[in-house]
C-alpha positions, 0 to 999 in steps of 0.5 A: 500500500502506498503510504499517504503523507498528506496531512502529516506535518513537514519539517520547517526551517525557521530562522530568528534573531541569529538562532536557527531552530528546526520545527517538526509537528507531531501527530498529537493535537496541539503538540509542537516539537522543537528538535535540534539538528544534533540531539546529543547537544541539546541543553534543555530537555523536552517537557510536557504541560497540560493542553490549552486547547483541544477539539473534537468533531461530531458529524451532525445528522448523517441522514441529511445533506447527501446529494441525490437522497431525501433528507431523513428527520432523525433527531441527533444530540451531541453531548460533551464533558470535560473529565472530572479532576478525579480522573486526571491522575494528578494532572493540573490544567492551566490556571487560566479559566477556560470553557467547553463549547459546542459550535455548529459548523460553519458557526454559531453556538449551540448551547451555553458553554461549560465552565465546570469539569464533570458537568455534561452539556448537550445540543440537538442538531437539526440541520445538515451540519457538523458540530465542533466541541472545543475546550480552552485553557483549564477546560482543555485537557480530557474532553470527550463528546458523543453523538447519539439518536433514538428512533423507537419506530418507523423505517429508521427505528434504531439506537445509534451512537458515535464518539466525536473524534479528532481530525486526521489525514487517513482512516479505515472504516469497515461498514455496510453490506450488500443486502437490498435496502442497505445504504451507507453514507460517508460523512466527512467534516473539515474543521479547518479554515481551508477546503480539503480534498479527499480520496475515498476508495472502497475495498471488497472481497476482490480487492479495491474497486477501480472507480473514479467516483469518490476521488477529489471530494472537496470538503469546504472550510468549516463544513462537511461533505456527504457521499453515498457509497453506492455511487462508488460501488453498490454491490460489495458484500463486505465493504471497507472504506479508505479515506485519505485527505490532502491539504488538511485534516478531516473527520470521517464516519459511515452511517449504515442504514438497512431497510429490509423490504418493509422491515426496519433492520437497524442503523448505526455509525461506524467510526474509524478502526485503529491504524493498520497493525499486526494486532487489532483489538475490538472491544465491547462486541455485544454478540447475541445471534448473527454477528461477523468479524470484518478484517481488511488488509491495506497492503498488497501482500496476503495476510494470515489472520488469526482471531479469538474471543476474549470473554469474562472467563478468558480467551476462547477459540472461534467456532469456525474461521479462527485462521483465514487467509485474506488477499492483499487489498481485500476484505473478509467477513468471519462468522461469529454467529455460533458464539454464546450470547455475551459481550466480548472483546475480539483479538486479531493477529496477522503476519502483516498489518490489518484493520478490523471491526465487528458487526452484530445484529438483534432481530426476532422473526419478522419483527424490526431489528437493529445493528451495531458496529464495534471498531478496533481501538488503540490501547488506552494510554491516558484518560478516555471518557464518554458522556452518557446521554439518553437521546429522544424526548421522553424516552426511557433511560438507556441501560448501559455497561462499560466493558474493559478488555486487557490483552497480554497481561492483567491491568488495574483501571480507575473508573470514574463516573459522574451522576446527574447531581454532579456526584463523582464516584471512583473505583478500581477495576482489576482486569485479568489477562486476555479477558473482558469485564463489565462495570455497570454505569447505571445512573451515570451521566459520564464515565472515565477510564484511566489505566493505573498499573499492570502490563496489560493493554487496555481497551474499552467501550460502552454498550447501551440498549433499550427494550420495547415490545418489538425487540432490543435497540442497541449500540456500542461506543468505543472509548479513545484517549483524550488529549491531555498534554502538549510537548515543549521539546528541548532547545540548543544554541544555534551553531554557526 
């Protein structure tokens, strides 16, 4: 696979007042590295300090603003919070008072700004526009936001969610299917001040689709663009979406909506999987009936892929397809439907880098159903959180569990919750090697996870659900690290 270097900052030579410094931007949001030409002569060591500005991007209503399709009125709510002090592990944020704001793109405040950590703010979004969640000064470290909807009846009956994300230059999103009545909408958001060109490539069981459609999609400054993936290819049974931005950074999400004849079969957002790697972990996979593990190979070489389930009792082999070969550039679905009903983590190991996600269904007979996507995640390194909203006016509060998966070894994790009264509760959860554990979060308005000790790599997600007479509506939302610190690198005197 050709590596895309678009959006990765380049080294700049800057001269000032007789001193020469080489600047190189890291991929961490808000972090700038000042690197000497010869590191061994550095006279000032690198240091870190709390971030003073951080941003997350939420796509807004995914079923609106798609060229050639009628807008569908699905109510979307964006919820945001900054981690309570108890979850920051001793990190002291900037002393200057700050705020956490929700702003519509291209502009306009959507809700009163928050100035207290742990407090949750939310805004309903009706227009086909994205939302920018911004934390400044004392409210910048440890922000998290999510977008969710609940439609209890009709063609769009579903419960869906997506974590708001940092913008980037390249994503792999595994989502969708080839069944009649199934539509996948890719929503691209550009939080920057200049237009960004994006190339969208679909991969399937036979490799990448040769199509000029999806190339050079222009995402306007402070705006978004939506693409119907059927316009690139409408007959892929197991699509994987490769997004590459040039000239700036974007966020990306795919809404997977299925109307099976006259029966609502569900909808959910699929978010980017972890970067291609030889090991992938998909947390919070709520298997109960039909389910698949989807694996894509970004490179040109064949992959030998091994997969196993990480349960509360430890690792278990898949009933079938535990080892498969997947051609380079192609996608394969591995059936999980014979697994016992449980929420599990899934570990994928391969001899070349791959990406992974899991799809689960809930349906009984001819009744309406629902579906949920669970993306692979990076191991948690700092603090990760999720505001816990109950979308839908007058809706029954959702049931929820936090699911923690540790791989390689055991890990101790701090779990902090905040309730509607602002009360903060902290507990320590011990996760055994290669297992998945549940932490109930009933009554919480947000949950925060911080790895404390142990050599195990930790992955986390929240499964939310609600039951009614027609069946269960459900969704799985991954937790990803929040921005906490920015790096001030070492300096050295310039050499003539």
